[in-house]
Residue frames relative to the residue before (quaternion, step in Angstrom):
aa qw qx qy qz dx dy dz
M 1.0000 0.0000 0.0000 0.0000 0.00 0.00 0.00
R 0.6240 0.5319 -0.3424 0.4588 3.56 1.05 -0.73
A 0.6447 0.5222 -0.3264 0.4530 3.60 0.95 -0.84
L 0.6546 0.5031 -0.3163 0.4672 3.60 0.92 -0.84
A 0.6445 0.5221 -0.3255 0.4539 3.57 0.97 -0.82
V 0.6603 0.5010 -0.3085 0.4668 3.58 0.96 -0.87
L 0.6685 0.5075 -0.3094 0.4471 3.59 0.86 -0.94
G 0.6846 0.4878 -0.2852 0.4604 3.57 1.09 -0.62
K 0.7365 0.4441 -0.2261 0.4574 3.59 1.14 -0.56
V 0.5905 0.5870 -0.3883 0.3949 3.62 1.10 -0.50
D 0.5816 -0.5965 0.4306 0.3472 3.56 -1.28 0.34
A 0.7963 -0.0348 0.0357 0.6029 3.60 1.13 -0.59
I 0.2595 -0.7356 0.6057 0.1569 3.54 -1.28 0.50
A 0.2387 -0.7428 0.6118 0.1303 3.57 -0.79 1.09
A 0.0194 -0.8419 0.5349 -0.0692 3.58 -0.45 1.26
E 0.5470 -0.6177 0.4601 0.3280 3.56 -1.10 0.76
D 0.7739 0.0083 0.0111 0.6331 3.59 1.02 -0.82
T 0.3377 -0.7887 0.4751 0.1953 3.58 -0.25 1.25
R 0.6194 0.5422 -0.3568 0.4417 3.61 1.06 -0.62
H 0.6511 0.5129 -0.3052 0.4690 3.54 0.95 -0.88
T 0.6972 0.4734 -0.2733 0.4637 3.56 0.85 -1.00
R 0.6126 0.5640 -0.3588 0.4217 3.60 1.00 -0.73
R 0.6236 0.5358 -0.3491 0.4496 3.61 1.00 -0.74
L 0.6496 0.5053 -0.3121 0.4746 3.57 1.00 -0.83
L 0.6778 0.4931 -0.2976 0.4570 3.58 0.87 -0.93
D 0.6267 0.5380 -0.3373 0.4516 3.59 0.99 -0.81
H 0.6222 0.5585 -0.3373 0.4326 3.57 1.03 -0.83
H 0.7616 0.3409 -0.1813 0.5204 3.59 1.08 -0.72
G 0.5273 -0.6762 0.3937 0.3311 3.57 1.23 0.27
I 0.4557 0.6738 -0.4495 0.3692 3.58 1.14 0.63
R 0.1388 -0.8291 0.5406 0.0326 3.60 -0.68 1.10
T 0.2565 0.7946 -0.5137 0.1972 3.62 1.14 0.48
R 0.5561 -0.6223 0.4439 0.3262 3.56 -1.07 0.81
L 0.2490 -0.7763 0.5668 0.1189 3.58 -1.02 0.89
L 0.1186 -0.7582 0.6389 0.0536 3.53 -1.17 0.80
A 0.3961 -0.7291 0.5064 0.2348 3.61 -0.89 0.89
V 0.1060 0.7576 -0.6361 0.1013 3.57 -0.80 1.09
H 0.1690 0.7898 -0.5629 0.1754 3.58 -0.32 1.27
Q 0.7643 -0.4170 0.2341 0.4325 3.57 -1.30 0.12
H 0.6858 0.4997 -0.2922 0.4411 3.61 1.12 -0.53
N 0.7947 0.2567 -0.1506 0.5290 3.63 1.15 -0.37
E 0.3302 0.8171 -0.4465 0.1550 3.55 1.33 0.03
Q 0.6633 0.5178 -0.3294 0.4283 3.60 0.86 -0.88
A 0.6913 0.4592 -0.2785 0.4834 3.57 0.87 -0.96
A 0.6493 0.5258 -0.3202 0.4466 3.58 0.98 -0.84
A 0.5964 0.5788 -0.3648 0.4199 3.59 1.07 -0.71
D 0.6386 0.5204 -0.3291 0.4616 3.59 1.00 -0.80
G 0.6501 0.5178 -0.3144 0.4588 3.58 1.03 -0.79
L 0.6450 0.5164 -0.3227 0.4617 3.56 1.01 -0.78
V 0.6278 0.5225 -0.3379 0.4677 3.58 1.00 -0.78
G 0.6166 0.5471 -0.3424 0.4507 3.59 1.05 -0.73
L 0.6569 0.4976 -0.3079 0.4755 3.57 1.00 -0.79
L 0.6354 0.5233 -0.3246 0.4659 3.57 1.01 -0.79
E 0.6433 0.5249 -0.3203 0.4562 3.56 1.02 -0.78
Q 0.6506 0.4918 -0.3095 0.4889 3.58 1.23 -0.42
G 0.5971 -0.5977 0.3469 0.4073 3.57 1.31 0.02
Q 0.4928 0.6604 -0.4362 0.3615 3.57 1.25 0.19
H 0.3257 -0.7078 0.5911 0.2088 3.54 -1.34 0.36
I 0.1345 -0.8078 0.5736 0.0172 3.55 -0.88 1.03
A 0.2042 -0.7322 0.6334 0.1449 3.56 -1.10 0.77
L 0.1981 -0.7677 0.6001 0.1061 3.59 -1.14 0.70
V 0.0422 0.7988 -0.5974 0.0569 3.59 -0.75 1.06
T 0.1626 -0.7419 0.6334 0.1484 3.55 -1.30 0.40
D 0.7209 -0.5399 0.2512 0.3546 3.51 -1.26 0.51
A 0.8413 -0.0048 0.0763 0.5351 3.58 0.68 -1.04
G 0.7393 0.3180 -0.2213 0.5508 3.55 1.02 0.75
T 0.6266 -0.5144 0.4222 0.4056 3.52 -1.28 -0.38
P 0.5176 -0.6441 0.4499 0.3389 3.63 -0.76 0.90
A 0.8378 0.1872 -0.1850 0.4784 3.55 -1.09 0.93
V 0.6434 0.4206 -0.3499 0.5354 3.63 1.22 0.22
S 0.7752 -0.2628 0.0888 0.5675 3.56 0.17 1.39
D 0.6256 0.4130 -0.3430 0.5661 3.56 1.19 0.67
P 0.6311 -0.5032 0.3921 0.4413 3.61 -1.17 0.29
G 0.4814 0.6869 -0.4739 0.2682 3.56 -1.21 0.46
A 0.5834 0.6106 -0.3872 0.3700 3.60 1.06 -0.63
K 0.6566 0.5031 -0.3182 0.4631 3.61 0.95 -0.83
V 0.6322 0.5246 -0.3314 0.4641 3.58 1.02 -0.78
V 0.6593 0.5143 -0.3095 0.4528 3.58 0.85 -0.97
A 0.6777 0.4932 -0.2994 0.4558 3.59 0.86 -0.97
R 0.6682 0.5038 -0.3048 0.4547 3.59 0.94 -0.88
V 0.6570 0.5076 -0.3072 0.4651 3.58 0.97 -0.84
Q 0.6578 0.4997 -0.3096 0.4709 3.58 0.94 -0.84
A 0.6455 0.5265 -0.3203 0.4511 3.58 0.99 -0.85
A 0.6712 0.4831 -0.2921 0.4804 3.58 1.15 -0.61
G 0.5836 -0.6392 0.3426 0.3654 3.57 1.29 0.05
F 0.5541 0.6003 -0.4009 0.4146 3.58 1.24 0.32
P 0.4922 -0.6654 0.4665 0.3120 3.63 -1.04 0.64
V 0.2027 -0.7271 0.6410 0.1388 3.54 -1.24 0.60
V 0.1097 -0.8258 0.5531 0.0034 3.57 -0.50 1.22
P 0.2774 -0.7767 0.5357 0.1812 3.65 -0.55 1.03
I 0.1671 -0.7361 0.6464 0.1117 3.55 -1.10 0.78
P 0.3366 -0.7845 0.4725 0.2191 3.64 -0.15 1.19
G 0.0802 0.7752 -0.6218 0.0771 3.51 -1.10 0.81
P 0.7664 -0.3194 0.2367 0.5045 3.60 -1.21 -0.25
S 0.0249 -0.7852 0.6182 -0.0264 3.57 -0.86 1.02
A 0.4611 -0.7155 0.4474 0.2743 3.57 -0.64 1.11
V 0.6289 0.5497 -0.3480 0.4256 3.60 0.98 -0.80
T 0.7531 0.3957 -0.2336 0.4709 3.57 0.60 -1.12
A 0.6058 0.5470 -0.3684 0.4451 3.61 1.04 -0.62
A 0.6804 0.4822 -0.2911 0.4689 3.58 0.89 -0.92
L 0.6515 0.5207 -0.3217 0.4484 3.59 0.91 -0.87
S 0.6832 0.5090 -0.3033 0.4268 3.58 0.88 -0.91
A 0.7459 0.3761 -0.2132 0.5068 3.59 1.13 -0.58
S 0.5252 0.6806 -0.3936 0.3256 3.60 1.25 -0.01
G 0.2678 -0.7694 0.5330 0.2284 3.58 0.98 -0.78
L 0.5732 0.6221 -0.3646 0.3893 3.59 1.25 0.12
V 0.7685 0.4100 -0.1742 0.4593 3.56 1.03 -0.79
E 0.0067 -0.7811 0.6238 -0.0266 3.53 -0.59 1.22
G 0.7728 0.2573 -0.1443 0.5620 3.55 1.19 -0.48
R 0.8505 -0.1205 0.1081 0.5005 3.54 -0.69 -1.12
F 0.0284 -0.7502 0.6560 0.0783 3.52 -1.32 0.41
L 0.2420 -0.7493 0.6009 0.1372 3.54 -1.24 0.53
F 0.2276 -0.7792 0.5722 0.1170 3.56 -0.62 1.16
I 0.1964 -0.8070 0.5523 0.0719 3.57 -0.58 1.20
G 0.3191 -0.7176 0.5472 0.2895 3.57 0.96 -0.86
F 0.7766 -0.3002 0.2343 0.5019 3.58 -1.05 -0.71
L 0.3570 -0.7001 0.5812 0.2112 3.55 -1.00 0.90
P 0.6586 -0.4797 0.3666 0.4490 3.64 -1.20 0.25
P 0.5266 -0.6737 0.4186 0.3059 3.62 -0.98 0.78
K 0.6821 0.4590 -0.2868 0.4917 3.62 1.12 -0.59
S 0.5794 -0.6473 0.3756 0.3229 3.55 -0.93 0.97
A 0.6557 0.5276 -0.3359 0.4230 3.61 0.85 -0.89
A 0.6870 0.4600 -0.2807 0.4874 3.58 0.88 -0.91
R 0.6207 0.5453 -0.3376 0.4509 3.57 1.06 -0.77
R 0.6808 0.4873 -0.2928 0.4619 3.59 0.88 -0.93
T 0.6134 0.5453 -0.3483 0.4529 3.59 1.05 -0.71
E 0.6745 0.4765 -0.3008 0.4770 3.57 0.92 -0.86
L 0.6433 0.5230 -0.3279 0.4529 3.59 0.99 -0.78
E 0.6105 0.5514 -0.3516 0.4467 3.59 1.04 -0.71
S 0.6627 0.5007 -0.3056 0.4655 3.58 1.05 -0.72
L 0.7094 0.4453 -0.2421 0.4897 3.58 1.26 -0.44
A 0.4566 0.7602 -0.4107 0.2120 3.57 1.25 -0.45
T 0.7780 0.3267 -0.1816 0.5049 3.61 0.95 -0.78
T 0.3595 0.7353 -0.5010 0.2811 3.61 1.23 0.19
P 0.3352 -0.7810 0.4901 0.1938 3.64 -0.60 1.07
A 0.5808 0.5285 -0.3930 0.4784 3.56 0.64 1.18
A 0.5502 -0.5466 0.4910 0.3967 3.55 -1.27 0.28
L 0.2787 -0.7646 0.5653 0.1353 3.56 -1.05 0.84
V 0.1358 -0.8057 0.5759 0.0273 3.57 -0.82 1.05
F 0.0395 -0.8094 0.5848 -0.0377 3.55 -0.73 1.14
Y 0.2799 -0.6646 0.6495 0.2408 3.51 -1.38 0.33
E 0.0408 0.8030 -0.5946 -0.0007 3.58 -1.13 0.53
A 0.4421 -0.6871 0.5237 0.2411 3.52 -1.23 0.67
P 0.6395 -0.5756 0.3407 0.3790 3.63 -1.08 0.60
H 0.6944 0.4847 -0.2985 0.4403 3.61 0.96 -0.74
R 0.7342 0.3760 -0.2427 0.5106 3.62 1.23 -0.12
V 0.4750 0.7345 -0.4286 0.2264 3.59 1.16 -0.37
I 0.6535 0.5121 -0.3397 0.4420 3.65 0.91 -0.77
E 0.6608 0.4902 -0.3081 0.4776 3.59 0.94 -0.87
C 0.6413 0.5336 -0.3233 0.4466 3.57 0.99 -0.83
V 0.6726 0.4939 -0.3002 0.4621 3.59 0.87 -0.93
A 0.6167 0.5336 -0.3490 0.4616 3.61 1.05 -0.69
D 0.6650 0.4835 -0.3034 0.4815 3.59 0.98 -0.79
L 0.5947 0.5580 -0.3613 0.4521 3.59 1.05 -0.69
A 0.6785 0.4923 -0.2894 0.4621 3.57 0.90 -0.94
D 0.6846 0.5006 -0.2936 0.4410 3.59 0.88 -0.93
V 0.7668 0.3942 -0.2006 0.4652 3.56 0.85 -0.98
L 0.7595 0.3922 -0.2156 0.4720 3.60 0.83 -0.93
G 0.5916 -0.5619 0.3769 0.4385 3.58 1.17 -0.53
A 0.4514 -0.7406 0.4355 0.2409 3.54 -0.63 1.17
G 0.6611 0.5391 -0.3127 0.4178 3.59 1.14 -0.46
R 0.5384 0.6233 -0.4154 0.3860 3.59 1.19 -0.23
E 0.5111 -0.6666 0.4573 0.2919 3.56 -1.13 0.70
L 0.1448 -0.7709 0.6167 0.0673 3.54 -1.15 0.78
V 0.1216 -0.7350 0.6599 0.0977 3.53 -1.11 0.78
V 0.1562 -0.7563 0.6317 0.0676 3.54 -0.86 1.08
A 0.0149 0.7853 -0.6173 0.0454 3.57 -0.65 1.13
R 0.0342 0.8253 -0.5608 0.0567 3.59 -0.47 1.16
E 0.8492 0.1300 -0.1234 0.4968 3.52 -1.22 0.67
L 0.1054 0.8427 -0.5211 0.0852 3.59 0.97 0.84
T 0.8411 0.1184 -0.1844 0.4946 3.52 -1.10 1.02
K 0.6126 0.5281 -0.3624 0.4632 3.62 1.22 0.29
L 0.7741 -0.3942 0.2442 0.4310 3.54 -1.36 0.10
H 0.7953 0.2976 -0.1413 0.5089 3.60 0.88 -0.92
E 0.1372 0.8212 -0.5373 0.1348 3.59 1.04 0.74
Q 0.0770 0.7767 -0.6213 0.0700 3.54 -1.05 0.87
I 0.0336 -0.7800 0.6247 -0.0132 3.56 -0.97 0.94
A 0.0571 0.8052 -0.5828 0.0939 3.58 -0.65 1.12
R 0.1781 -0.7804 0.5945 0.0764 3.55 -1.09 0.78
M 0.1437 0.7824 -0.5849 0.1583 3.56 -0.94 0.93
P 0.5643 -0.5219 0.4735 0.4301 3.61 -1.24 0.14
L 0.6142 -0.5730 0.3897 0.3775 3.58 -1.05 0.66
Q 0.6406 0.5551 -0.3322 0.4137 3.58 1.02 -0.73
E 0.6983 0.4506 -0.2732 0.4845 3.60 1.21 -0.37
A 0.4614 0.7292 -0.4263 0.2716 3.59 1.25 -0.20
G 0.6334 0.5459 -0.3391 0.4312 3.58 0.94 -0.82
T 0.6617 0.4965 -0.2945 0.4784 3.57 0.97 -0.88
W 0.6319 0.5414 -0.3312 0.4449 3.58 1.00 -0.79
F 0.6740 0.4769 -0.2997 0.4780 3.59 0.88 -0.86
A 0.6713 0.5229 -0.3010 0.4304 3.59 0.95 -0.87
A 0.6094 0.6028 -0.3466 0.3810 3.59 1.14 -0.55
D 0.8009 0.0682 -0.0125 0.5948 3.61 1.16 -0.46
A 0.4228 -0.7355 0.4714 0.2410 3.59 -0.56 1.17
D 0.6064 0.5784 -0.3576 0.4121 3.60 1.10 -0.60
R 0.5886 0.6021 -0.3678 0.3946 3.58 1.17 -0.48
C 0.6566 0.4927 -0.3108 0.4791 3.59 1.25 -0.23
R 0.5903 0.5912 -0.3588 0.4163 3.58 1.25 0.03
G 0.7242 0.4537 -0.3225 0.4070 3.52 -1.22 0.54
E 0.5711 -0.5604 0.4715 0.3708 3.52 -1.32 -0.33
F 0.2383 -0.8330 0.4966 0.0526 3.55 -0.81 1.09
V 0.1064 -0.6842 0.7109 0.1231 3.46 -1.40 0.57
L 0.1051 -0.7830 0.6123 0.0319 3.57 -0.85 1.03
I 0.0626 -0.7919 0.6074 0.0096 3.58 -0.80 1.02
V 0.1232 -0.7850 0.6057 0.0403 3.56 -0.81 1.06
S 0.5002 -0.6778 0.4551 0.2885 3.56 -0.87 0.99
P 0.6238 -0.5360 0.3988 0.4056 3.60 -1.19 0.41
P 0.5959 -0.5519 0.4180 0.4069 3.61 -1.17 0.39
P 0.5834 -0.5849 0.4142 0.3821 3.59 -1.09 0.58
V 0.5168 -0.6324 0.4786 0.3223 3.55 -1.11 0.70
E 0.4401 -0.7020 0.4922 0.2670 3.56 -0.80 1.00
Q 0.3557 -0.7186 0.5603 0.2079 3.51 -1.02 0.87
G 0.7837 0.2749 -0.2203 0.5116 3.56 -0.97 0.82
L 0.6110 -0.5632 0.4214 0.3633 3.54 -1.37 0.02
P 0.5599 -0.5506 0.4767 0.3950 3.58 -1.19 0.46
P 0.6310 -0.5739 0.3575 0.3803 3.62 -1.03 0.70
E 0.6639 0.5124 -0.3244 0.4375 3.60 0.94 -0.83
A 0.6307 0.5203 -0.3345 0.4686 3.60 1.12 -0.64
E 0.6241 0.5339 -0.3295 0.4656 3.56 1.03 -0.79
R 0.6703 0.4956 -0.3034 0.4615 3.61 0.87 -0.92
A 0.6581 0.5095 -0.3162 0.4554 3.59 0.90 -0.91
L 0.6539 0.5244 -0.3151 0.4451 3.56 0.94 -0.89
R 0.6676 0.5030 -0.3112 0.4521 3.59 0.88 -0.91
L 0.6511 0.5076 -0.3211 0.4640 3.60 0.98 -0.79
L 0.6786 0.4981 -0.2948 0.4523 3.58 0.91 -0.91
L 0.6290 0.5569 -0.3427 0.4206 3.59 1.02 -0.72
T 0.6275 0.5290 -0.3455 0.4551 3.58 1.19 -0.39
E 0.7590 0.3918 -0.1896 0.4842 3.59 1.23 -0.37
V 0.8113 0.1796 -0.0548 0.5537 3.60 1.01 -0.78
P 0.6635 -0.5000 0.3653 0.4199 3.61 -1.24 0.31
L 0.7063 -0.5120 0.3084 0.3794 3.53 -1.26 0.60
K 0.6939 0.4817 -0.2921 0.4485 3.59 0.76 -0.99
T 0.6523 0.5048 -0.3064 0.4752 3.57 1.02 -0.82
A 0.6245 0.5478 -0.3374 0.4429 3.56 1.01 -0.81
A 0.6573 0.5058 -0.3104 0.4646 3.59 0.95 -0.89
K 0.6605 0.5142 -0.3070 0.4528 3.57 0.95 -0.89
L 0.6896 0.4754 -0.2869 0.4648 3.58 0.87 -0.94
A 0.6378 0.5284 -0.3292 0.4535 3.60 0.99 -0.78
A 0.6289 0.5259 -0.3275 0.4697 3.57 1.08 -0.74
Q 0.6689 0.4969 -0.2988 0.4651 3.58 0.97 -0.86
L 0.6872 0.4969 -0.2810 0.4493 3.58 1.01 -0.80
T 0.8231 0.2868 -0.1095 0.4778 3.59 0.89 -0.91
G 0.4577 -0.6883 0.4509 0.3367 3.60 1.20 -0.37
A 0.4633 0.6751 -0.4531 0.3524 3.61 1.25 0.07
N 0.6397 -0.5480 0.3835 0.3786 3.55 -1.26 0.47
K 0.4691 -0.7114 0.4499 0.2672 3.58 -0.75 1.08
N 0.6512 0.5145 -0.3257 0.4529 3.61 0.96 -0.80
A 0.6444 0.5091 -0.3214 0.4715 3.57 1.02 -0.82
L 0.6399 0.5176 -0.3215 0.4683 3.58 1.03 -0.77
Y 0.6422 0.5220 -0.3296 0.4544 3.59 0.99 -0.79
E 0.6522 0.5034 -0.3145 0.4715 3.59 0.95 -0.87
R 0.6547 0.4992 -0.3152 0.4721 3.58 1.00 -0.82
A 0.6219 0.5450 -0.3452 0.4440 3.58 1.02 -0.75
L 0.6260 0.5261 -0.3362 0.4672 3.59 1.03 -0.74
E 0.6432 0.5194 -0.3181 0.4641 3.57 1.00 -0.84
I 0.6538 0.5150 -0.3151 0.4561 3.58 0.95 -0.88
K 0.6433 0.5213 -0.3199 0.4605 3.58 0.96 -0.81
D 0.6438 0.5201 -0.3154 0.4643 3.57 1.05 -0.82
E 0.6082 0.5589 -0.3516 0.4406 3.56 1.10 -0.69
């Protein structure tokens, strides 16, 4: 209701696609003037919007199927408006990132929002390799014509056993949310051609927690145990290697028993 009130009261609405936005506004009886602001004209359009603000006008910024400036146009406009000394006020609405996360069941702690990966497989795999051991759920956007290739690379690079949540067309008519191991994703997409349609959020579970101590922590602990008391050895090994102090202490007890 707040968004509708704002769209009806501002002097103009900067829209990614004026035709798309006009249909929405017509549905709610809103006749506010529309201005086109998209990825191809955003820098120049930002200057025009600042000019309107300097005249005392109020402008709303919307994008077609997401939140402005979150993998959608808008960041340049926001930065330009702020640099000119005008406030930017967010009006919360449907967000694909938070909607998918809230329904995924995967995220109890940290997550890392990546957005769109590179379109070419080689570059995509390189970026995924840099993310493979990140101790957080990974959140991606993907387009329908690349989603199958992207999911195959996710499985190959991140590990086929990690969990994947596919969330497509969120908050729209054909919304679908499915959870599966990455190794089963290819079969899931192949079972129904409609599953490749729409806009996607892909969430991959965090990497499994390694069992036991890292090799360097084990070596440091064994060396220290030859020189200092057990408790001190565990404390120093934790400081040197970053390994968990309690785990090091338990391992030190095992080593002493040996």
